[in-house]
C-alpha positions as CSV (number, residue, x, y, z in Angstrom):
1,X,9.5,2.3,-14.1
2,X,12.4,1.0,-12.2
3,X,11.9,1.2,-8.4
4,X,15.1,1.6,-7.0
5,X,14.5,4.1,-4.1
6,X,12.2,5.6,-1.6
7,X,11.7,8.8,-3.5
8,X,11.2,6.6,-6.6
9,X,8.1,4.9,-5.0
10,X,6.7,8.3,-3.5
11,X,6.7,9.8,-7.1
12,X,4.2,7.1,-8.0
13,X,2.0,8.8,-5.6
14,X,-0.6,10.9,-8.1
15,X,-2.9,12.6,-5.6
16,X,-3.5,16.1,-4.1
17,X,-1.7,17.7,-1.3
18,X,-3.2,16.4,2.1
19,X,-4.7,13.3,0.4
20,X,-4.5,10.4,3.0
21,X,-1.8,7.9,2.1
22,X,-1.2,4.3,4.1
23,X,2.4,3.3,4.3
24,X,1.7,-0.3,4.6
25,X,4.7,-2.2,6.2
26,X,6.1,1.1,7.6
27,X,8.7,-0.6,9.4
28,X,11.2,2.2,10.8
29,X,9.1,5.1,9.2
30,X,11.4,6.3,6.4
31,X,9.1,6.1,3.5
32,X,6.2,7.4,5.6
33,X,8.4,10.5,6.8
34,X,9.2,11.0,2.6
35,X,5.4,10.6,2.1
36,X,4.6,13.4,4.9
37,X,7.4,15.8,3.4
38,X,5.6,15.8,0.1
39,X,2.3,17.3,1.9
40,X,0.3,14.1,2.2
41,X,-1.4,13.0,5.4
42,X,0.1,9.6,6.4
43,X,-0.7,6.6,8.7
44,X,2.0,3.9,8.7
45,X,1.1,0.5,9.3
46,X,3.5,-2.5,10.8
47,X,3.2,-5.8,12.3
48,X,6.3,-5.2,14.6
49,X,5.9,-3.7,17.8
50,X,9.9,-3.0,17.9
51,X,9.9,-1.3,14.7
52,X,6.9,1.1,15.5
53,X,8.6,2.3,18.5
54,X,11.5,3.0,16.5
55,X,9.3,5.0,13.5
56,X,7.4,6.9,16.4
57,X,10.6,7.8,18.0
58,X,12.1,8.9,14.6
59,X,8.8,10.4,13.3
60,X,6.6,11.8,16.4
61,X,4.2,13.8,14.1
62,X,3.0,10.7,12.1
63,X,0.1,8.3,13.4
64,X,1.8,4.7,13.2
65,X,-0.5,2.1,14.2
66,X,-0.3,-2.0,14.5
67,X,-1.8,-4.3,11.8
68,X,-1.1,-6.4,9.1
69,X,-2.0,-6.4,5.4
70,X,-5.1,-8.7,6.0
71,X,-6.5,-7.1,9.5
72,X,-5.4,-3.3,9.8
73,X,-8.5,-0.9,10.1
74,X,-8.2,2.9,9.8
75,X,-11.2,5.4,10.6
76,X,-11.3,7.0,7.2
77,X,-10.4,5.2,3.8
78,X,-7.1,6.3,2.0
79,X,-6.6,8.0,-1.1
80,X,-3.5,5.9,-1.6
81,X,-2.0,2.4,0.0
82,X,1.8,2.2,-0.8
83,X,3.5,-0.9,0.3
84,X,7.3,-2.1,-0.4
85,X,8.1,-5.7,0.0
86,X,5.1,-6.7,2.2
87,X,2.1,-7.4,0.0
88,X,3.9,-10.6,-2.0
89,X,4.8,-11.9,1.6
90,X,1.1,-12.7,2.8
91,X,0.8,-16.5,3.2
92,X,-1.5,-17.8,0.2
93,X,-4.4,-18.8,2.7
94,X,-4.7,-15.0,3.6
95,X,-3.8,-13.4,0.4
96,X,-7.9,-13.0,-0.5
97,X,-8.3,-11.5,2.6
98,X,-5.7,-9.2,2.6
99,X,-6.9,-8.0,-1.2
100,X,-10.4,-7.4,0.6
101,X,-8.9,-5.5,3.5
102,X,-7.0,-3.1,0.6
103,X,-10.2,-2.6,-1.2
104,X,-12.2,-2.0,2.3
105,X,-9.7,0.5,3.4
106,X,-9.1,2.3,0.1
107,X,-11.4,4.6,-1.4
108,X,-13.3,4.2,-4.4
109,X,-10.9,5.6,-7.4
110,X,-8.0,5.5,-5.1
111,X,-4.2,4.0,-5.8
112,X,-2.5,0.9,-4.6
113,X,1.3,0.8,-5.1
114,X,3.2,-1.8,-4.4
115,X,5.9,-4.4,-5.2
116,X,5.2,-8.0,-6.0
117,X,8.0,-10.4,-6.2
118,X,8.8,-14.0,-5.3
119,X,8.1,-16.9,-8.2
120,X,4.3,-17.1,-8.5
121,X,3.1,-14.4,-6.1
122,X,2.5,-11.8,-8.3
123,X,1.0,-13.9,-10.9
124,X,-1.7,-14.7,-8.1
125,X,-2.3,-11.1,-7.1
126,X,-2.6,-10.1,-10.6
127,X,-5.1,-12.2,-11.3
128,X,-7.2,-11.7,-8.2
129,X,-6.9,-8.0,-9.2
130,X,-8.3,-8.3,-12.7
131,X,-11.0,-10.5,-11.2
132,X,-12.0,-8.0,-8.9
133,X,-11.7,-5.5,-11.6
134,X,-13.9,-7.2,-13.8
135,X,-16.6,-7.9,-10.9
136,X,-17.0,-4.2,-10.8
137,X,-17.2,-3.8,-14.8
138,X,-13.9,-2.4,-14.9
139,X,-10.8,-3.0,-16.9
140,X,-7.4,-2.8,-16.0
141,X,-3.8,-2.9,-17.7
142,X,-0.2,-4.1,-16.7
143,X,2.7,-1.5,-16.9
144,X,5.8,-2.5,-15.8
145,X,4.4,-4.9,-12.9
146,X,2.0,-2.3,-11.7
147,X,-1.8,-2.9,-12.2
148,X,-3.7,0.3,-13.1
149,X,-7.3,1.3,-14.0
150,X,-7.7,1.3,-17.8
151,X,-8.9,4.7,-18.8
């Protein structure tokens, strides 16, 4: 699937209504708004105070919190974490910390939906994900840049 719009990204969420979805790198909140309109509970997370102020102003019924991919914390594990153009921008020395934090904040069996780009960045993260799956006795496959648990 070629992701070219917010609707394309949100359409990848395969969870029941009222599931908790984290919009990691939420910026001004446009993706979070689309997620909420689909019937999901959503928390937007960004490391920019200015963007969070704008997101809260545009979407007062959505919870937005300050955090980075490697250090955000939520009180309840998420069913889905979605991130567009954020995960690949984490510095190499923080990528393992980020992957551990994503795992910590995602329910067992939850979904991670994210975009990888930049020379070499996707390979590093894919291999880390494969290793993490293998450590837990799971297999994974790659579909158009998306890593999913094999059935």
